[in-house]
VOPAGU-2260 file (C-alpha; in pm, 1 decimal, decimal comma):
REM VOPAGU-2260
SITE   aa  ch    i         X         Y         Z
SITE  UNK   A    0    1209,5    -307,0    1315,2
SITE  UNK   A    1     849,8    -477,2    1192,8
SITE  UNK   A    2     838,1    -605,1     845,3
SITE  UNK   A    3     695,3    -326,7     607,8
SITE  UNK   A    4     591,3    -373,2     231,1
SITE  UNK   A    5     509,2    -131,2     -11,5
SITE  UNK   A    6     342,2    -113,5    -319,6
SITE  UNK   A    7     246,8     133,6    -600,4
SITE  UNK   A    8     -59,5     238,3    -769,2
SITE  UNK   A    9    -128,4     128,3   -1083,1
SITE  UNK   A   10    -483,2     188,2   -1125,6
SITE  UNK   A   11    -719,0     386,9    -936,0
SITE  UNK   A   12   -1016,6     370,7   -1176,9
SITE  UNK   A   13   -1278,7     291,0    -934,1
SITE  UNK   A   14   -1098,0     474,4    -671,6
SITE  UNK   A   15    -970,8     797,3    -748,4
SITE  UNK   A   16   -1051,3     988,1    -407,9
SITE  UNK   A   17    -897,8     778,7    -210,0
SITE  UNK   A   18    -567,6     619,8    -426,7
SITE  UNK   A   19    -347,2     800,8    -647,6
SITE  UNK   A   20    -220,3     635,6   -1008,5
SITE  UNK   A   21     174,8     603,2    -907,7
SITE  UNK   A   22     196,0     666,4    -554,3
SITE  UNK   A   23     401,3     464,6    -309,8
SITE  UNK   A   24     149,8     312,0     -18,8
SITE  UNK   A   25     248,7     144,2     288,3
SITE  UNK   A   26      71,6    -219,4     259,3
SITE  UNK   A   27       4,7    -400,2     592,6
SITE  UNK   A   28     -40,6    -743,9     639,7
SITE  UNK   A   29    -341,5    -932,9     635,8
SITE  UNK   A   30    -357,5   -1297,0     572,3
SITE  UNK   A   31    -697,0   -1330,6     550,6
SITE  UNK   A   32    -715,4   -1036,2     280,6
SITE  UNK   A   33    -433,6   -1184,9      86,9
SITE  UNK   A   34    -648,4   -1516,1      81,7
SITE  UNK   A   35    -928,2   -1283,0     -89,1
SITE  UNK   A   36    -726,2   -1152,3    -344,5
SITE  UNK   A   37    -708,4    -800,8    -104,6
SITE  UNK   A   38    -444,9    -575,1      12,0
SITE  UNK   A   39    -473,1    -348,3     301,6
SITE  UNK   A   40    -345,1     -23,8     220,3
SITE  UNK   A   41    -293,1     311,0     427,0
SITE  UNK   A   42    -479,4     532,6     162,6
SITE  UNK   A   43    -508,8     896,3     139,9
SITE  UNK   A   44    -710,3     946,1     412,4
SITE  UNK   A   45    -452,0     809,6     655,2
SITE  UNK   A   46    -647,1     510,7     753,5
SITE  UNK   A   47    -603,4     183,2     625,2
SITE  UNK   A   48    -855,9     -22,6     410,7
SITE  UNK   A   49    -842,6    -288,9     186,5
SITE  UNK   A   50    -841,5    -291,3    -203,8
SITE  UNK   A   51    -805,5    -525,3    -494,2
SITE  UNK   A   52    -474,1    -668,5    -516,1
SITE  UNK   A   53    -473,7    -571,1    -894,7
SITE  UNK   A   54    -473,8    -205,8    -840,6
SITE  UNK   A   55    -151,3    -247,3    -712,7
SITE  UNK   A   56     224,8    -384,3    -802,4
SITE  UNK   A   57     485,5    -439,5    -499,1
SITE  UNK   A   58     791,4    -243,9    -499,1
SITE  UNK   A   59    1093,4    -357,0    -302,5
SITE  UNK   A   60    1251,3     -84,2    -106,0
SITE  UNK   A   61    1554,2     -63,3      56,9
SITE  UNK   A   62    1595,5     -60,1     476,2
SITE  UNK   A   63    1694,3     276,3     493,3
SITE  UNK   A   64    1440,3     432,9     254,7
SITE  UNK   A   65    1198,7     248,6     440,7
SITE  UNK   A   66    1295,1     396,0     774,7
SITE  UNK   A   67    1250,7     776,3     592,0
SITE  UNK   A   68     944,4     715,1     430,2
SITE  UNK   A   69     783,0     578,8     798,9
SITE  UNK   A   70     930,7     861,3     942,4
SITE  UNK   A   71     795,4    1153,3     773,6
SITE  UNK   A   72     453,1     981,7     756,8
């Protein structure tokens, strides 16, 4: 299983149509984005986009829960 990361939105002031406050999102590994202070997130459109890293907080999700979340997507 590929490494998956999850983040929770802690600020959606600039992106209210794309991000829901306090919602859990899948973050996709993107080293270039990370170096620029951004994170690639699968947002409300179902597509992945770059957002400022400061809008999210990392969340530790157990492997079993990760599998369930990814199946539900």
